[in-house]
Chimera marker file (.cmm) of the C-alpha trace (Angstrom):
<marker_set name="trace">
<marker id="1" x="0.137" y="-0.233" z="-0.347" r="1" g="1" b="0" radius="0.5"/>
<marker id="2" x="1.737" y="3.510" z="-1.046" r="1" g="1" b="0" radius="0.5"/>
<marker id="3" x="2.475" y="5.766" z="1.746" r="1" g="1" b="0" radius="0.5"/>
<marker id="4" x="2.352" y="3.249" z="4.711" r="1" g="1" b="0" radius="0.5"/>
<marker id="5" x="4.288" y="0.122" z="3.674" r="1" g="1" b="0" radius="0.5"/>
<marker id="6" x="7.089" y="1.779" z="5.421" r="1" g="1" b="0" radius="0.5"/>
<marker id="7" x="5.734" y="2.414" z="8.547" r="1" g="1" b="0" radius="0.5"/>
<marker id="8" x="3.744" y="-0.661" z="9.721" r="1" g="1" b="0" radius="0.5"/>
<marker id="9" x="2.602" y="-4.126" z="8.010" r="1" g="1" b="0" radius="0.5"/>
<marker id="10" x="-0.718" y="-3.787" z="5.728" r="1" g="1" b="0" radius="0.5"/>
<marker id="11" x="-2.473" y="-6.033" z="7.494" r="1" g="1" b="0" radius="0.5"/>
<marker id="12" x="-1.574" y="-4.774" z="11.070" r="1" g="1" b="0" radius="0.5"/>
<marker id="13" x="-2.712" y="-0.930" z="9.216" r="1" g="1" b="0" radius="0.5"/>
<marker id="14" x="-5.844" y="-2.358" z="7.965" r="1" g="1" b="0" radius="0.5"/>
<marker id="15" x="-7.078" y="-4.243" z="11.429" r="1" g="1" b="0" radius="0.5"/>
<marker id="16" x="-7.127" y="-1.001" z="13.350" r="1" g="1" b="0" radius="0.5"/>
<marker id="17" x="-10.508" y="0.864" z="11.817" r="1" g="1" b="0" radius="0.5"/>
<marker id="18" x="-10.527" y="3.648" z="14.308" r="1" g="1" b="0" radius="0.5"/>
<marker id="19" x="-7.104" y="4.457" z="12.993" r="1" g="1" b="0" radius="0.5"/>
<marker id="20" x="-8.191" y="4.622" z="9.380" r="1" g="1" b="0" radius="0.5"/>
<marker id="21" x="-11.050" y="6.578" z="10.886" r="1" g="1" b="0" radius="0.5"/>
<marker id="22" x="-9.288" y="9.165" z="12.493" r="1" g="1" b="0" radius="0.5"/>
<marker id="23" x="-7.145" y="9.404" z="9.940" r="1" g="1" b="0" radius="0.5"/>
<marker id="24" x="-9.678" y="9.907" z="7.227" r="1" g="1" b="0" radius="0.5"/>
<marker id="25" x="-11.280" y="11.947" z="9.748" r="1" g="1" b="0" radius="0.5"/>
<marker id="26" x="-7.982" y="14.541" z="9.623" r="1" g="1" b="0" radius="0.5"/>
<marker id="27" x="-7.491" y="14.314" z="5.669" r="1" g="1" b="0" radius="0.5"/>
<marker id="28" x="-11.223" y="15.277" z="5.295" r="1" g="1" b="0" radius="0.5"/>
<marker id="29" x="-10.687" y="18.757" z="7.538" r="1" g="1" b="0" radius="0.5"/>
<marker id="30" x="-7.356" y="18.853" z="5.978" r="1" g="1" b="0" radius="0.5"/>
<marker id="31" x="-8.862" y="18.729" z="2.527" r="1" g="1" b="0" radius="0.5"/>
<marker id="32" x="-11.645" y="20.980" z="3.373" r="1" g="1" b="0" radius="0.5"/>
<marker id="33" x="-9.287" y="23.512" z="4.519" r="1" g="1" b="0" radius="0.5"/>
<marker id="34" x="-7.204" y="23.628" z="1.987" r="1" g="1" b="0" radius="0.5"/>
<marker id="35" x="-10.449" y="23.829" z="-0.544" r="1" g="1" b="0" radius="0.5"/>
<marker id="36" x="-11.065" y="26.993" z="1.649" r="1" g="1" b="0" radius="0.5"/>
<marker id="37" x="-8.147" y="28.413" z="2.137" r="1" g="1" b="0" radius="0.5"/>
<marker id="38" x="-8.677" y="32.025" z="0.828" r="1" g="1" b="0" radius="0.5"/>
<marker id="39" x="-11.933" y="32.155" z="3.268" r="1" g="1" b="0" radius="0.5"/>
<marker id="40" x="-9.705" y="30.911" z="6.253" r="1" g="1" b="0" radius="0.5"/>
<marker id="41" x="-6.766" y="33.336" z="5.780" r="1" g="1" b="0" radius="0.5"/>
<marker id="42" x="-9.176" y="35.802" z="4.847" r="1" g="1" b="0" radius="0.5"/>
<marker id="43" x="-11.041" y="35.454" z="8.626" r="1" g="1" b="0" radius="0.5"/>
<marker id="44" x="-7.439" y="34.666" z="10.226" r="1" g="1" b="0" radius="0.5"/>
<marker id="45" x="-6.416" y="38.165" z="8.864" r="1" g="1" b="0" radius="0.5"/>
<marker id="46" x="-10.047" y="39.855" z="9.742" r="1" g="1" b="0" radius="0.5"/>
<marker id="47" x="-10.516" y="38.640" z="13.016" r="1" g="1" b="0" radius="0.5"/>
<marker id="48" x="-9.953" y="40.589" z="16.280" r="1" g="1" b="0" radius="0.5"/>
<marker id="49" x="-8.783" y="38.728" z="19.654" r="1" g="1" b="0" radius="0.5"/>
<marker id="50" x="-7.574" y="35.971" z="20.985" r="1" g="1" b="0" radius="0.5"/>
<marker id="51" x="-7.385" y="31.880" z="19.470" r="1" g="1" b="0" radius="0.5"/>
<marker id="52" x="-10.784" y="31.803" z="21.075" r="1" g="1" b="0" radius="0.5"/>
<marker id="53" x="-12.335" y="34.711" z="18.690" r="1" g="1" b="0" radius="0.5"/>
<marker id="54" x="-10.733" y="32.957" z="16.295" r="1" g="1" b="0" radius="0.5"/>
<marker id="55" x="-11.772" y="29.869" z="16.567" r="1" g="1" b="0" radius="0.5"/>
<marker id="56" x="-15.079" y="31.013" z="16.920" r="1" g="1" b="0" radius="0.5"/>
<marker id="57" x="-15.245" y="32.811" z="13.861" r="1" g="1" b="0" radius="0.5"/>
<marker id="58" x="-13.518" y="30.031" z="12.039" r="1" g="1" b="0" radius="0.5"/>
<marker id="59" x="-16.253" y="27.813" z="12.899" r="1" g="1" b="0" radius="0.5"/>
<marker id="60" x="-18.843" y="30.426" z="11.693" r="1" g="1" b="0" radius="0.5"/>
<marker id="61" x="-17.695" y="30.555" z="8.678" r="1" g="1" b="0" radius="0.5"/>
<marker id="62" x="-17.196" y="26.705" z="7.691" r="1" g="1" b="0" radius="0.5"/>
<marker id="63" x="-19.627" y="25.625" z="9.797" r="1" g="1" b="0" radius="0.5"/>
<marker id="64" x="-17.146" y="22.298" z="11.883" r="1" g="1" b="0" radius="0.5"/>
<marker id="65" x="-16.461" y="21.889" z="14.967" r="1" g="1" b="0" radius="0.5"/>
<marker id="66" x="-14.314" y="23.747" z="17.658" r="1" g="1" b="0" radius="0.5"/>
<marker id="67" x="-11.599" y="20.362" z="17.130" r="1" g="1" b="0" radius="0.5"/>
<marker id="68" x="-11.955" y="20.952" z="13.162" r="1" g="1" b="0" radius="0.5"/>
<marker id="69" x="-11.310" y="24.678" z="13.507" r="1" g="1" b="0" radius="0.5"/>
<marker id="70" x="-8.220" y="23.713" z="15.679" r="1" g="1" b="0" radius="0.5"/>
<marker id="71" x="-7.027" y="21.505" z="13.340" r="1" g="1" b="0" radius="0.5"/>
<marker id="72" x="-7.206" y="23.773" z="10.422" r="1" g="1" b="0" radius="0.5"/>
<marker id="73" x="-5.725" y="26.567" z="12.790" r="1" g="1" b="0" radius="0.5"/>
<marker id="74" x="-2.607" y="24.182" z="13.118" r="1" g="1" b="0" radius="0.5"/>
<marker id="75" x="-2.185" y="23.248" z="9.353" r="1" g="1" b="0" radius="0.5"/>
<marker id="76" x="1.070" y="24.434" z="7.634" r="1" g="1" b="0" radius="0.5"/>
<marker id="77" x="-0.040" y="26.556" z="4.514" r="1" g="1" b="0" radius="0.5"/>
<marker id="78" x="2.121" y="23.628" z="2.210" r="1" g="1" b="0" radius="0.5"/>
<marker id="79" x="-0.837" y="21.582" z="2.957" r="1" g="1" b="0" radius="0.5"/>
<marker id="80" x="-2.803" y="24.195" z="0.692" r="1" g="1" b="0" radius="0.5"/>
<marker id="81" x="-0.172" y="23.801" z="-2.646" r="1" g="1" b="0" radius="0.5"/>
<marker id="82" x="-1.789" y="21.875" z="-5.761" r="1" g="1" b="0" radius="0.5"/>
<marker id="83" x="0.328" y="18.726" z="-5.681" r="1" g="1" b="0" radius="0.5"/>
<marker id="84" x="-0.184" y="18.362" z="-1.616" r="1" g="1" b="0" radius="0.5"/>
<marker id="85" x="-4.251" y="18.747" z="-2.021" r="1" g="1" b="0" radius="0.5"/>
<marker id="86" x="-3.806" y="15.747" z="-4.769" r="1" g="1" b="0" radius="0.5"/>
<marker id="87" x="-1.750" y="13.711" z="-2.368" r="1" g="1" b="0" radius="0.5"/>
<marker id="88" x="-4.455" y="14.023" z="0.140" r="1" g="1" b="0" radius="0.5"/>
<marker id="89" x="-7.211" y="13.392" z="-1.826" r="1" g="1" b="0" radius="0.5"/>
<marker id="90" x="-5.452" y="10.214" z="-3.000" r="1" g="1" b="0" radius="0.5"/>
<marker id="91" x="-4.821" y="9.445" z="0.740" r="1" g="1" b="0" radius="0.5"/>
<marker id="92" x="-8.448" y="10.102" z="1.551" r="1" g="1" b="0" radius="0.5"/>
<marker id="93" x="-9.484" y="7.820" z="-1.554" r="1" g="1" b="0" radius="0.5"/>
<marker id="94" x="-7.283" y="5.151" z="-0.135" r="1" g="1" b="0" radius="0.5"/>
<marker id="95" x="-8.032" y="5.412" z="3.820" r="1" g="1" b="0" radius="0.5"/>
<marker id="96" x="-11.991" y="5.373" z="2.789" r="1" g="1" b="0" radius="0.5"/>
<marker id="97" x="-11.909" y="1.842" z="0.028" r="1" g="1" b="0" radius="0.5"/>
<marker id="98" x="-9.640" y="0.805" z="3.575" r="1" g="1" b="0" radius="0.5"/>
<marker id="99" x="-12.654" y="1.348" z="5.851" r="1" g="1" b="0" radius="0.5"/>
<marker id="100" x="-15.130" y="-0.387" z="3.097" r="1" g="1" b="0" radius="0.5"/>
<marker id="101" x="-13.172" y="-3.257" z="3.205" r="1" g="1" b="0" radius="0.5"/>
<marker id="102" x="-13.359" y="-3.513" z="6.549" r="1" g="1" b="0" radius="0.5"/>
<marker id="103" x="-15.992" y="-2.346" z="7.352" r="1" g="1" b="0" radius="0.5"/>
<marker id="104" x="-17.365" y="0.612" z="10.269" r="1" g="1" b="0" radius="0.5"/>
<marker id="105" x="-18.051" y="-0.277" z="13.864" r="1" g="1" b="0" radius="0.5"/>
<marker id="106" x="-21.532" y="-0.979" z="14.808" r="1" g="1" b="0" radius="0.5"/>
<marker id="107" x="-22.853" y="2.416" z="15.981" r="1" g="1" b="0" radius="0.5"/>
<marker id="108" x="-20.288" y="4.562" z="14.376" r="1" g="1" b="0" radius="0.5"/>
<marker id="109" x="-21.764" y="7.196" z="11.902" r="1" g="1" b="0" radius="0.5"/>
<marker id="110" x="-18.395" y="8.855" z="11.594" r="1" g="1" b="0" radius="0.5"/>
<marker id="111" x="-17.953" y="7.575" z="8.371" r="1" g="1" b="0" radius="0.5"/>
<marker id="112" x="-21.327" y="9.346" z="6.817" r="1" g="1" b="0" radius="0.5"/>
<marker id="113" x="-20.314" y="12.889" z="8.451" r="1" g="1" b="0" radius="0.5"/>
<marker id="114" x="-16.848" y="12.781" z="7.446" r="1" g="1" b="0" radius="0.5"/>
<marker id="115" x="-17.230" y="11.477" z="3.695" r="1" g="1" b="0" radius="0.5"/>
<marker id="116" x="-20.142" y="14.901" z="3.701" r="1" g="1" b="0" radius="0.5"/>
<marker id="117" x="-17.741" y="17.462" z="4.324" r="1" g="1" b="0" radius="0.5"/>
<marker id="118" x="-15.194" y="16.055" z="1.451" r="1" g="1" b="0" radius="0.5"/>
<link id1="1" id2="2" r="1" g="1" b="0" radius="0.2"/>
<link id1="2" id2="3" r="1" g="1" b="0" radius="0.2"/>
<link id1="3" id2="4" r="1" g="1" b="0" radius="0.2"/>
<link id1="4" id2="5" r="1" g="1" b="0" radius="0.2"/>
<link id1="5" id2="6" r="1" g="1" b="0" radius="0.2"/>
<link id1="6" id2="7" r="1" g="1" b="0" radius="0.2"/>
<link id1="7" id2="8" r="1" g="1" b="0" radius="0.2"/>
<link id1="8" id2="9" r="1" g="1" b="0" radius="0.2"/>
<link id1="9" id2="10" r="1" g="1" b="0" radius="0.2"/>
<link id1="10" id2="11" r="1" g="1" b="0" radius="0.2"/>
<link id1="11" id2="12" r="1" g="1" b="0" radius="0.2"/>
<link id1="12" id2="13" r="1" g="1" b="0" radius="0.2"/>
<link id1="13" id2="14" r="1" g="1" b="0" radius="0.2"/>
<link id1="14" id2="15" r="1" g="1" b="0" radius="0.2"/>
<link id1="15" id2="16" r="1" g="1" b="0" radius="0.2"/>
<link id1="16" id2="17" r="1" g="1" b="0" radius="0.2"/>
<link id1="17" id2="18" r="1" g="1" b="0" radius="0.2"/>
<link id1="18" id2="19" r="1" g="1" b="0" radius="0.2"/>
<link id1="19" id2="20" r="1" g="1" b="0" radius="0.2"/>
<link id1="20" id2="21" r="1" g="1" b="0" radius="0.2"/>
<link id1="21" id2="22" r="1" g="1" b="0" radius="0.2"/>
<link id1="22" id2="23" r="1" g="1" b="0" radius="0.2"/>
<link id1="23" id2="24" r="1" g="1" b="0" radius="0.2"/>
<link id1="24" id2="25" r="1" g="1" b="0" radius="0.2"/>
<link id1="25" id2="26" r="1" g="1" b="0" radius="0.2"/>
<link id1="26" id2="27" r="1" g="1" b="0" radius="0.2"/>
<link id1="27" id2="28" r="1" g="1" b="0" radius="0.2"/>
<link id1="28" id2="29" r="1" g="1" b="0" radius="0.2"/>
<link id1="29" id2="30" r="1" g="1" b="0" radius="0.2"/>
<link id1="30" id2="31" r="1" g="1" b="0" radius="0.2"/>
<link id1="31" id2="32" r="1" g="1" b="0" radius="0.2"/>
<link id1="32" id2="33" r="1" g="1" b="0" radius="0.2"/>
<link id1="33" id2="34" r="1" g="1" b="0" radius="0.2"/>
<link id1="34" id2="35" r="1" g="1" b="0" radius="0.2"/>
<link id1="35" id2="36" r="1" g="1" b="0" radius="0.2"/>
<link id1="36" id2="37" r="1" g="1" b="0" radius="0.2"/>
<link id1="37" id2="38" r="1" g="1" b="0" radius="0.2"/>
<link id1="38" id2="39" r="1" g="1" b="0" radius="0.2"/>
<link id1="39" id2="40" r="1" g="1" b="0" radius="0.2"/>
<link id1="40" id2="41" r="1" g="1" b="0" radius="0.2"/>
<link id1="41" id2="42" r="1" g="1" b="0" radius="0.2"/>
<link id1="42" id2="43" r="1" g="1" b="0" radius="0.2"/>
<link id1="43" id2="44" r="1" g="1" b="0" radius="0.2"/>
<link id1="44" id2="45" r="1" g="1" b="0" radius="0.2"/>
<link id1="45" id2="46" r="1" g="1" b="0" radius="0.2"/>
<link id1="46" id2="47" r="1" g="1" b="0" radius="0.2"/>
<link id1="47" id2="48" r="1" g="1" b="0" radius="0.2"/>
<link id1="48" id2="49" r="1" g="1" b="0" radius="0.2"/>
<link id1="49" id2="50" r="1" g="1" b="0" radius="0.2"/>
<link id1="50" id2="51" r="1" g="1" b="0" radius="0.2"/>
<link id1="51" id2="52" r="1" g="1" b="0" radius="0.2"/>
<link id1="52" id2="53" r="1" g="1" b="0" radius="0.2"/>
<link id1="53" id2="54" r="1" g="1" b="0" radius="0.2"/>
<link id1="54" id2="55" r="1" g="1" b="0" radius="0.2"/>
<link id1="55" id2="56" r="1" g="1" b="0" radius="0.2"/>
<link id1="56" id2="57" r="1" g="1" b="0" radius="0.2"/>
<link id1="57" id2="58" r="1" g="1" b="0" radius="0.2"/>
<link id1="58" id2="59" r="1" g="1" b="0" radius="0.2"/>
<link id1="59" id2="60" r="1" g="1" b="0" radius="0.2"/>
<link id1="60" id2="61" r="1" g="1" b="0" radius="0.2"/>
<link id1="61" id2="62" r="1" g="1" b="0" radius="0.2"/>
<link id1="62" id2="63" r="1" g="1" b="0" radius="0.2"/>
<link id1="63" id2="64" r="1" g="1" b="0" radius="0.2"/>
<link id1="64" id2="65" r="1" g="1" b="0" radius="0.2"/>
<link id1="65" id2="66" r="1" g="1" b="0" radius="0.2"/>
<link id1="66" id2="67" r="1" g="1" b="0" radius="0.2"/>
<link id1="67" id2="68" r="1" g="1" b="0" radius="0.2"/>
<link id1="68" id2="69" r="1" g="1" b="0" radius="0.2"/>
<link id1="69" id2="70" r="1" g="1" b="0" radius="0.2"/>
<link id1="70" id2="71" r="1" g="1" b="0" radius="0.2"/>
<link id1="71" id2="72" r="1" g="1" b="0" radius="0.2"/>
<link id1="72" id2="73" r="1" g="1" b="0" radius="0.2"/>
<link id1="73" id2="74" r="1" g="1" b="0" radius="0.2"/>
<link id1="74" id2="75" r="1" g="1" b="0" radius="0.2"/>
<link id1="75" id2="76" r="1" g="1" b="0" radius="0.2"/>
<link id1="76" id2="77" r="1" g="1" b="0" radius="0.2"/>
<link id1="77" id2="78" r="1" g="1" b="0" radius="0.2"/>
<link id1="78" id2="79" r="1" g="1" b="0" radius="0.2"/>
<link id1="79" id2="80" r="1" g="1" b="0" radius="0.2"/>
<link id1="80" id2="81" r="1" g="1" b="0" radius="0.2"/>
<link id1="81" id2="82" r="1" g="1" b="0" radius="0.2"/>
<link id1="82" id2="83" r="1" g="1" b="0" radius="0.2"/>
<link id1="83" id2="84" r="1" g="1" b="0" radius="0.2"/>
<link id1="84" id2="85" r="1" g="1" b="0" radius="0.2"/>
<link id1="85" id2="86" r="1" g="1" b="0" radius="0.2"/>
<link id1="86" id2="87" r="1" g="1" b="0" radius="0.2"/>
<link id1="87" id2="88" r="1" g="1" b="0" radius="0.2"/>
<link id1="88" id2="89" r="1" g="1" b="0" radius="0.2"/>
<link id1="89" id2="90" r="1" g="1" b="0" radius="0.2"/>
<link id1="90" id2="91" r="1" g="1" b="0" radius="0.2"/>
<link id1="91" id2="92" r="1" g="1" b="0" radius="0.2"/>
<link id1="92" id2="93" r="1" g="1" b="0" radius="0.2"/>
<link id1="93" id2="94" r="1" g="1" b="0" radius="0.2"/>
<link id1="94" id2="95" r="1" g="1" b="0" radius="0.2"/>
<link id1="95" id2="96" r="1" g="1" b="0" radius="0.2"/>
<link id1="96" id2="97" r="1" g="1" b="0" radius="0.2"/>
<link id1="97" id2="98" r="1" g="1" b="0" radius="0.2"/>
<link id1="98" id2="99" r="1" g="1" b="0" radius="0.2"/>
<link id1="99" id2="100" r="1" g="1" b="0" radius="0.2"/>
<link id1="100" id2="101" r="1" g="1" b="0" radius="0.2"/>
<link id1="101" id2="102" r="1" g="1" b="0" radius="0.2"/>
<link id1="102" id2="103" r="1" g="1" b="0" radius="0.2"/>
<link id1="103" id2="104" r="1" g="1" b="0" radius="0.2"/>
<link id1="104" id2="105" r="1" g="1" b="0" radius="0.2"/>
<link id1="105" id2="106" r="1" g="1" b="0" radius="0.2"/>
<link id1="106" id2="107" r="1" g="1" b="0" radius="0.2"/>
<link id1="107" id2="108" r="1" g="1" b="0" radius="0.2"/>
<link id1="108" id2="109" r="1" g="1" b="0" radius="0.2"/>
<link id1="109" id2="110" r="1" g="1" b="0" radius="0.2"/>
<link id1="110" id2="111" r="1" g="1" b="0" radius="0.2"/>
<link id1="111" id2="112" r="1" g="1" b="0" radius="0.2"/>
<link id1="112" id2="113" r="1" g="1" b="0" radius="0.2"/>
<link id1="113" id2="114" r="1" g="1" b="0" radius="0.2"/>
<link id1="114" id2="115" r="1" g="1" b="0" radius="0.2"/>
<link id1="115" id2="116" r="1" g="1" b="0" radius="0.2"/>
<link id1="116" id2="117" r="1" g="1" b="0" radius="0.2"/>
<link id1="117" id2="118" r="1" g="1" b="0" radius="0.2"/>
</marker_set>
C-alpha cells in the first residue's frame, strides 16, 4: 500500500479501523481547509481578539466543530499547494477504500459525516 508500507505492515493498518477513521477525519478536515484557503486566510486576517475568537470565527465561517477549527489553525500553509491537495485526496480515497473493505464498527456514524465534508 503506497505511503504506509514503510511505517507498518498492511495487515496491522487494515485491522485498525479506529486509526483509519481518525485518519480519514483528519484528511477530510485538511482537504476542506485547503479548498477553503481564501476564506480561512480572510477570517484569520480580519478577526480581532485571541485564539478563542479566531476558533469561533472559523467555526461560524466554515460550519465546523471547535476541534476541526483547531486542526485548521494548526495546519502548515504547504498543505494548500496543488500537489499536496492531490496527495491528500489520494490518501483519503485509499483510507476510505480500506474502511469499506473492513467495515465500520456498529454504532459508528463518523464515516458518513466525514465523507459529506469532502
